[in-house]
C-alpha positions in Angstrom: -35.7 -85.0 -32.6 -36.1 -81.0 -32.1 -34.6 -79.0 -35.3 -32.2 -76.5 -34.4 -34.4 -73.8 -35.5 -37.6 -75.1 -32.8 -34.8 -75.3 -30.1 -33.7 -71.4 -31.0 -37.3 -69.9 -30.5 -37.3 -70.4 -26.8 -33.9 -68.7 -26.4 -35.4 -65.9 -28.8 -38.3 -65.4 -26.7 -36.3 -65.4 -23.3 -34.2 -62.5 -25.0 -37.0 -60.2 -26.3 -38.2 -60.6 -22.8 -34.8 -59.5 -21.3 -34.7 -56.4 -23.9 -38.1 -55.8 -22.9 -37.5 -55.4 -19.6 -34.2 -53.7 -19.8 -35.6 -50.7 -22.2 -38.6 -50.2 -19.6 -36.0 -49.8 -16.8 -33.7 -47.6 -18.6 -37.2 -45.5 -19.8 -38.1 -45.1 -16.0 -34.5 -44.0 -15.1 -34.4 -41.5 -17.3 -37.4 -40.3 -16.7 -37.1 -40.0 -13.2 -33.5 -38.4 -13.9 -35.1 -35.7 -16.0 -38.0 -34.7 -13.3 -35.9 -34.6 -10.8 -37.5 -35.6 -7.8 -35.7 -38.9 -7.5 -34.9 -38.3 -4.0 -37.8 -35.7 -2.9 -40.1 -37.4 0.0 -43.2 -38.4 -0.9 -44.1 -36.6 2.2 -43.0 -33.0 0.8 -45.6 -33.5 -2.4 -48.9 -32.5 -2.8 -51.6 -34.4 -4.2 -50.8 -33.1 -7.4 -49.9 -35.8 -10.1 -47.6 -34.0 -12.3 -44.6 -32.1 -10.6 -42.9 -32.0 -13.6 -45.2 -29.8 -15.6 -45.0 -27.2 -12.6 -41.2 -27.1 -12.6 -41.3 -26.7 -16.5 -44.0 -24.2 -16.1 -41.9 -22.2 -13.3 -38.9 -22.1 -15.1 -40.8 -21.3 -18.4 -40.6 -17.6 -17.4 -36.5 -17.4 -17.0 -36.3 -13.8 -19.1 -34.2 -14.4 -22.5 -30.9 -13.0 -21.8 -27.4 -13.9 -23.6 -26.0 -17.0 -22.6 -23.3 -16.1 -21.1 -24.8 -13.7 -18.4 -25.1 -16.7 -15.8 -21.8 -18.2 -15.9 -22.9 -21.6 -15.8 -25.0 -23.6 -18.6 -28.2 -22.5 -18.2 -29.7 -25.4 -20.7 -28.1 -28.0 -18.5 -29.5 -26.5 -15.5 -33.0 -26.6 -16.4 -32.6 -30.0 -18.0 -31.3 -31.1 -14.3 -34.4 -30.9 -12.6 -35.9 -29.2 -9.3 -33.1 -31.7 -7.5 -30.7 -34.5 -8.0 -28.6 -37.1 -6.0 -25.3 -36.0 -5.1 -22.3 -37.9 -4.4 -21.3 -38.3 -0.5 -18.1 -36.5 -0.6 -17.8 -36.0 3.2 -15.5 -38.7 5.0 -17.2 -42.0 5.9 -16.6 -41.6 9.5 -18.6 -38.2 9.4 -21.9 -40.5 8.5 -21.2 -43.5 11.4 -20.0 -40.8 14.4 -22.9 -39.4 16.6 -23.4 -35.5 17.0 -24.3 -34.0 20.0 -26.9 -31.7 18.9 -28.8 -28.9 21.4 -32.5 -29.3 21.2 -34.0 -27.0 18.4 -35.7 -24.7 20.4 -32.6 -22.8 21.3 -30.8 -23.6 18.0 -33.3 -23.0 15.1 -32.1 -21.5 11.9 -32.5 -18.6 9.7 -31.3 -19.1 6.1 -31.2 -15.8 4.0 -30.4 -16.2 0.1 -30.2 -13.1 -1.7 -29.7 -12.8 -5.5 -29.6 -10.8 -8.9 -30.6 -12.1 -11.7 -30.2 -15.7 -11.1 -31.7 -18.5 -13.1 -34.9 -20.0 -11.6 -34.2 -23.8 -12.2 -30.4 -22.9 -10.2 -32.4 -20.9 -7.4 -34.9 -23.1 -7.0 -32.5 -26.3 -7.1 -30.6 -24.4 -4.4 -33.7 -24.0 -1.9 -35.2 -27.5 -2.2 -31.7 -29.1 -1.8 -32.0 -27.0 1.3 -35.3 -28.3 2.2 -34.9 -32.0 1.5 -31.7 -32.4 3.4 -32.1 -30.7 6.7 -33.5 -31.6 9.5 -36.7 -29.9 10.0 -37.2 -29.3 13.3 -34.2 -27.2 13.3 -35.3 -24.8 10.2 -37.0 -22.0 11.3 -37.3 -19.7 8.4 -36.4 -19.1 4.7 -35.8 -15.5 3.9 -35.4 -15.0 0.3 -34.4 -11.3 -1.2 -34.6 -10.5 -4.9 -32.2 -7.4 -5.2 -33.8 -5.7 -8.2 -34.0 -8.6 -10.4 -35.1 -8.0 -14.4 -37.6 -11.2 -13.2 -39.9 -9.3 -11.5 -42.6 -12.0 -11.5 -40.2 -14.5 -9.9 -40.9 -14.2 -6.3 -44.5 -14.5 -6.7 -44.1 -17.7 -8.7 -42.0 -19.3 -7.0 -44.1 -18.5 -3.6 -47.0 -20.5 -5.6 -44.5 -23.3 -6.8 -43.5 -24.0 -2.8 -47.2 -23.8 -1.6 -48.0 -26.4 -4.1 -45.4 -28.6 -3.6 -44.3 -28.0 0.2 -47.7 -27.6 1.6 -47.0 -29.5 4.5 -44.1 -27.2 5.8 -46.7 -24.7 7.3 -44.4 -24.4 10.3 -41.6 -23.1 8.4 -41.7 -19.6 7.7 -41.2 -17.7 4.5 -40.2 -13.9 3.9 -39.7 -13.3 0.6 -38.8 -9.5 0.0 -37.8 -7.7 -3.6 -35.4 -4.6 -3.4 -37.4 -2.2 -5.7 -34.0 -1.4 -7.0 -30.4 -3.0 -7.1 -28.9 -2.3 -3.6 -26.2 -5.4 -3.8 -25.5 -8.5 -1.8 -24.0 -6.7 1.1 -27.3 -4.5 1.7 -29.2 -7.3 1.1 -27.7 -9.9 3.4 -27.9 -7.4 6.4 -31.5 -6.5 5.6 -31.8 -10.4 5.5 -30.3 -11.1 8.7 -32.4 -8.3 10.7 -35.8 -9.7 9.4 -34.6 -13.4 10.7 -35.8 -14.6 14.5 -33.3 -17.6 14.4 -31.2 -18.6 16.7 -28.2 -19.1 14.1 -28.4 -17.7 10.7 -26.6 -19.1 7.5 -25.6 -16.8 4.6 -26.5 -19.0 1.4 -25.5 -18.2 -2.4 -28.2 -19.0 -4.8 -26.3 -21.1 -7.1 -25.2 -24.4 -4.3 -26.9 -27.3 -3.6 -26.9 -28.5 -0.3 -25.8 -31.9 0.7 -26.9 -34.9 2.8 -26.0 -34.3 6.8 -24.9 -31.0 6.1 -26.6 -29.0 9.5 -25.5 -31.8 12.0 -21.8 -30.9 12.1 -22.0 -26.9 12.1 -24.5 -27.0 14.5 -22.1 -29.0 17.1 -19.6 -26.9 16.9 -21.6 -23.6 17.0 -23.1 -25.4 20.7 -19.2 -25.4 22.0 -18.4 -21.6 21.5 -21.2 -19.0 20.8 -18.6 -16.2 19.2 -17.6 -19.1 16.4 -18.4 -18.7 12.5 -18.2 -22.1 11.0 -18.3 -22.8 7.1 -19.0 -26.0 5.4 -16.4 -27.4 2.9 -17.2 -26.2 -0.5 -17.5 -28.6 -3.1 -17.1 -27.4 -6.4 -19.8 -27.7 -8.8 -18.0 -27.0 -12.3 -20.2 -24.2 -14.3 -19.9 -25.8 -17.6 -20.8 -29.7 -16.8 -22.5 -28.6 -13.6 -20.4 -32.1 -12.0 -20.0 -31.9 -8.7 -16.8 -32.7 -7.5 -15.3 -33.2 -3.5 -13.5 -30.1 -2.2 -10.1 -30.5 -0.6 -9.9 -30.2 3.3 -6.4 -29.6 2.5 -7.4 -25.7 1.9 -8.2 -22.9 3.9 -9.5 -19.1 3.2 -6.5 -16.2 3.4 -6.2 -12.9 1.6 -2.9 -11.2 0.0 -2.2 -7.5 0.8 -4.4 -6.3 -2.2 -7.2 -7.3 -0.3 -8.1 -10.2 -2.9 -9.5 -13.7 -1.3 -7.1 -16.9 -2.1 -7.3 -20.5 -1.3 -4.2 -21.4 1.0 -2.7 -24.9 1.1 -2.7 -26.4 4.5 -1.3 -29.8 6.0 -2.6 -31.8 8.3 -0.9 -31.8 12.0 0.3 -35.1 13.8 -2.9 -37.1 14.6 -5.3 -34.7 12.8 -7.7 -36.4 10.4 -9.2 -34.7 7.3 -12.9 -35.0 8.7 -12.3 -32.5 11.9 -12.7 -28.9 12.0 -9.9 -26.5 11.4 -9.1 -22.8 11.7 -9.5 -20.4 8.4 -8.7 -17.0 8.4 -11.2 -16.3 6.0 -14.1 -17.7 4.8 -15.1 -17.8 1.2 -18.2 -15.3 0.9 -20.8 -17.4 -0.1 -21.7 -19.8 2.7 -21.3 -18.8 6.6 -23.4 -19.9 9.6 -23.1 -17.9 13.1 -25.1 -16.6 16.2 -27.7 -13.7 14.3 -27.2 -12.1 17.8 -23.2 -12.4 17.4 -23.4 -11.2 14.0 -25.4 -8.2 15.0 -23.4 -7.3 17.4 -20.5 -7.4 15.4 -22.3 -5.0 13.2 -23.1 -7.2 10.7 -21.3 -6.8 7.3 -19.9 -3.4 7.2 -22.9 -1.1 5.6 -20.5 1.1 3.7 -19.3 -1.8 1.5 -21.2 -1.3 -1.8 -22.9 -3.8 -3.9 -20.3 -6.8 -3.7 -16.4 -7.5 -2.9 -14.7 -7.9 0.9 -17.2 -8.1 2.6 -16.5 -12.1 3.9 -12.7 -10.6 4.5 -14.1 -7.5 6.4 -16.2 -9.8 8.8 -13.2 -12.5 9.1 -10.7 -9.9 10.4 -13.2 -8.7 12.3 -14.3 -11.5 13.8 -11.1 -12.6 14.7 -9.6 -9.4 16.0 -12.9 -8.7 18.4 -12.9 -12.6 20.1 -14.4 -14.8 17.8 -13.0 -17.4 15.5 -13.4 -19.3 12.2 -13.6 -22.9 11.4 -14.4 -24.6 8.2 -16.2 -28.4 9.0 -15.0 -31.1 6.8 -17.9 -33.1 7.9 -20.7 -30.3 6.5 -20.5 -30.4 2.7 -22.2 -27.9 0.2 -22.2 -27.6 -3.5 -21.2 -24.0 -4.7 -20.5 -22.8 -8.2 -17.1 -20.7 -8.3 -18.2 -18.6 -11.6 -15.4 -17.4 -13.8 -16.2 -13.7 -13.4 -18.7 -11.6 -12.4 -22.6 -12.4 -13.9 -23.5 -9.1 -13.1 -22.3 -5.6 -13.6 -21.3 -2.8 -11.1 -22.9 0.5 -11.4 -20.2 3.5 -13.0 -18.0 5.2 -10.8 -16.3 8.7 -10.8 -12.8 7.3 -11.9 -11.7 6.9 -15.4 -8.6 5.4 -15.3 -10.9 2.3 -13.6 -13.9 -0.5 -14.6 -16.4 0.1 -12.4 -16.0 -3.6 -10.9 -12.2 -2.3 -10.2 -13.2 0.7 -8.4 -16.3 -0.6 -6.2 -13.8 -3.1 -4.9 -11.1 -0.8 -4.4 -13.1 1.4 -2.3 -14.8 -1.5 -0.1 -10.9 -2.8 0.5 -10.0 0.9 1.2 -13.0 1.0 3.7 -11.1 -2.6 5.4 -7.4 -0.7 5.3 -8.6 2.4 6.9 -11.2 0.3 9.3 -8.8 -2.6 10.5 -5.3 -2.8 9.1 -3.6 0.1 11.5 0.0 0.9 10.5 -0.3 -2.2 7.6 -2.5 -0.5 5.6 0.4 1.3 4.0 1.3 -2.3 2.3 -2.4 -2.2 0.5 -1.7 1.3 -0.7 1.5 0.6 -2.0 0.1 -2.5 -4.6 -3.2 -0.2 -4.8 -2.1 3.1 -4.9 -5.6 4.0 -7.2 -7.1 3.2 -4.0 -5.7 6.6 -2.4 -8.1 8.8 -4.9 -11.4 7.1 -4.3 -13.7 9.1 -2.1 -15.5 7.8 1.1 -18.4 9.5 2.2 -18.4 8.7 6.0 -15.6 9.1 9.0 -14.3 5.8 11.0 -15.8 6.9 14.3 -18.5 4.1 14.2 -15.7 1.7 13.8 -13.4 2.8 15.8 -16.1 3.1 18.5 -16.9 -0.5 17.8 -13.2 -1.7 18.1 -13.5 -0.3 21.5 -16.6 -1.6 22.9 -15.4 -5.0 21.9 -11.5 -4.7 23.0 -10.7 -5.8 19.8 -6.8 -7.1 19.2 -4.9 -4.7 16.8 -3.8 -6.2 13.6 -0.6 -7.2 14.5 -2.8 -9.8 16.6 -4.1 -11.1 13.4 -0.6 -11.8 11.8 0.8 -13.3 14.8 -2.1 -15.6 16.1 -4.1 -16.4 12.4 -2.5 -15.3 9.2 1.3 -16.5 9.7 1.3 -16.5 5.7 0.4 -13.1 5.1 3.0 -12.3 7.9 5.8 -14.3 6.3 5.3 -12.1 3.1 5.2 -9.2 4.9 9.0 -10.0 6.5 10.6 -11.7 3.6 10.0 -8.4 1.7 12.3 -5.0 1.7 10.4 -3.1 -0.8 7.1 -3.5 -2.5 4.2 -1.8 -4.3 4.8 -0.2 -7.4 8.1 1.1 -9.3 7.9 4.8 -10.1 10.6 6.4 -12.6 9.1 10.4 -12.4 6.0 10.6 -13.2 5.3 6.9 -14.6 5.8 3.3 -13.0 7.2 0.4 -14.4 4.6 -2.3 -16.3 4.6 -5.3 -17.6 2.1 -6.2 -20.1 -0.8 -8.4 -20.2 1.2 -11.4 -21.1 4.4 -10.4 -19.3 6.1 -10.5 -22.8 7.1 -6.5 -23.0 8.1 -3.5 -20.3 6.7 -0.1 -20.1 6.3 3.0 -18.3 2.6 3.7 -17.7 0.4 5.9 -15.9 0.9 4.9 -11.9 -3.1 5.1 -11.6 -4.1 2.5 -13.7 -6.6 -0.2 -12.8 -4.2 -3.1 -13.9 -0.5 -1.4 -12.8 1.8 -3.6 -12.3 3.0 -4.3 -8.3 6.4 -5.4 -7.7 8.2 -6.9 -4.9 11.8 -7.1 -3.9 12.5 -10.4 -1.9 15.1 -9.6 1.0 16.8 -12.9 0.8 17.2 -13.3 -2.8 16.9 -9.9 -4.3 14.6 -10.9 -6.9 12.3 -8.7 -7.9 8.6 -10.3 -8.8 5.8 -8.8 -10.1 2.0 -10.6 -8.7 2.0 -13.1 -11.9 5.3 -14.6 -9.9 7.7 -13.3 -13.2 11.1 -12.0 -12.2 13.2 -9.1 -13.6 16.5 -10.2 -15.1 19.3 -9.6 -17.5 20.2 -11.8 -20.3 22.2 -11.8 -23.5 23.6 -8.6 -24.1 22.4 -7.1 -21.2 18.9 -7.3 -22.0 16.3 -6.9 -19.9 14.2 -9.7 -19.7 10.7 -10.9 -17.7 11.0 -14.6 -16.9 9.9 -16.7 -14.4 11.3 -16.3 -10.9 14.2 -18.7 -10.4 13.9 -21.4 -7.4 17.6 -22.7 -7.9 20.9 -20.6 -7.4 22.0 -20.5 -10.7 19.1 -18.7 -12.4 18.3 -16.6 -9.1 21.8 -15.1 -9.8 20.7 -13.2 -13.0 17.6 -12.2 -11.5 19.2 -10.6 -8.2 19.1 -6.9 -7.7 20.5 -4.6 -4.9 19.6 -1.1 -4.0 21.9 1.6 -4.4 19.9 4.9 -3.2 16.8 4.9 -5.7 18.8 2.7 -7.9 18.2 -0.6 -8.7 21.7 -2.0 -9.7 21.9 -5.7 -11.4 24.6 -8.0 -9.1 25.7 -9.9 -12.1 26.3 -7.0 -14.3 26.9 -4.0 -12.0 24.5 -2.0 -13.9 21.6 -0.2 -13.1 18.0 0.0 -14.7 17.7 2.9 -16.7 15.2 5.0 -18.6 17.3 7.5 -21.2 14.3 7.8 -23.6 10.5 7.7 -23.2 9.2 4.1 -22.6 13.0 2.7 -23.5 14.5 0.5 -20.8 18.1 -0.8 -20.7 21.1 -1.7 -18.9 23.7 1.2 -18.4 26.7 2.4 -16.2 25.2 3.5 -12.8 25.4 7.6 -12.9 25.0 9.4 -9.1 22.1 11.2 -9.1 20.6 10.3 -12.5 17.0 11.1 -12.6 16.5 8.0 -15.6 18.1 6.0 -13.2 15.5 6.8 -10.1 13.3 4.3 -9.6 11.2 4.1 -6.2 8.9 1.6 -4.7 5.4 2.8 -3.1 6.6 1.2 0.2 10.2 0.9 1.5 11.0 -1.7 4.2 14.5 -1.3 4.9 16.9 1.9 4.8 18.3 2.4 1.1 22.3 2.1 1.1 
């Protein structure tokens, strides 16, 4: 008879063998994940046996900088390796449907990537994900522009690394340029387009990851309309965890009257599937593809715009008004890191009331307003009065000439046919902009907890909008001016029901603000003291003037 101990020995052997096998599998998986070459085709690798060390050597020269400089997790980016598998975020029908593509010789692609102080691992992941997930026949050239980064050896090291790993791509054009001083994203992208020789040009940010099958859906759409500009649907990459998430097909690009970009919600029309391309008033500035000839004919990005900011809005308005269209194509997916704030500095400007970032953006926005908004530029100036003081070093003759040559529509056409949300916002206002009392303006402090009178030209001065239907007086954070217990002036979330709206309803009595429920007027009897008091004719302390009045005052 077998004893219990003898009976258990074979089971123990099987258990140990199983554990050994699992540990080996885990070791291999961890190595592959760390190296990051798990979906890099073998044909793309040279004869060297240790590409992992090549990658580590390349990223080891990233300059020592403060941890928050890049606005994403640098150590995690370095550990991910040069490429990683990404989740499939496009609809299953995008994978199964055939694409009707033009031949490569008449639709080849130049990719322009410009950057300033990007981490080496993030830049390399952007480039390699593009190279291995783009059909070779269509990828004509890669143009990389370093906009005066502090990492002065990056391009030389990058050229050597790509030469050792992608040696078989001898037909792929590679153009590397470095600006001796910082010229800005806008100037660099224009330079890249001027160097390009492909039929199409793709502008790609340097903190992206290209997903599988991204190009074919875009090419199919562009082949149908030479004046079309397309954008993939951008999947967000979390800057802290670098997790890759699915972007929403129910968002489109838009902007407000301050000329700031916003994502706008959209609803699917009847019989519209989520994977179908859809029109968008604006594209997110990081990723765009269009005919290079059409881009140059439109004047490229406006060359008078400085550094960064507003270029995507300017080009989008120009596209729509001058015979083009913009589409977002959900079957095409590219991951993009949306950083919480700028990862770079702006050059100092002349206005001490504004930060350099604020002034640069206002400068660029003023060019857009003066070039394209026609009479609606008054809406912009009402919300951004500081822009009036910013000098511009050019005239608008060149832009007006372009508008005549291309027979561009007036901006009113854009409001009616492209951006109904922007038109709706304009139509629902009776007054908007800064709210001035003598030489100062009504301002809500940062947390919307206190009201003061402040310099009207400070960069963050509160913008107020008086809604025609409800009579509510709202700021840009959707807090409304109301009157509470014992006639105390309060700021509270704008009400949606009638009872809340009643305490937030105001009427214009000349330049006075009359509270409809208490029949009292907003008053400033002493410096920085706001209160409700009996309305008095011609009282200067009760005179509050909006930057822009849409309705005649009673």
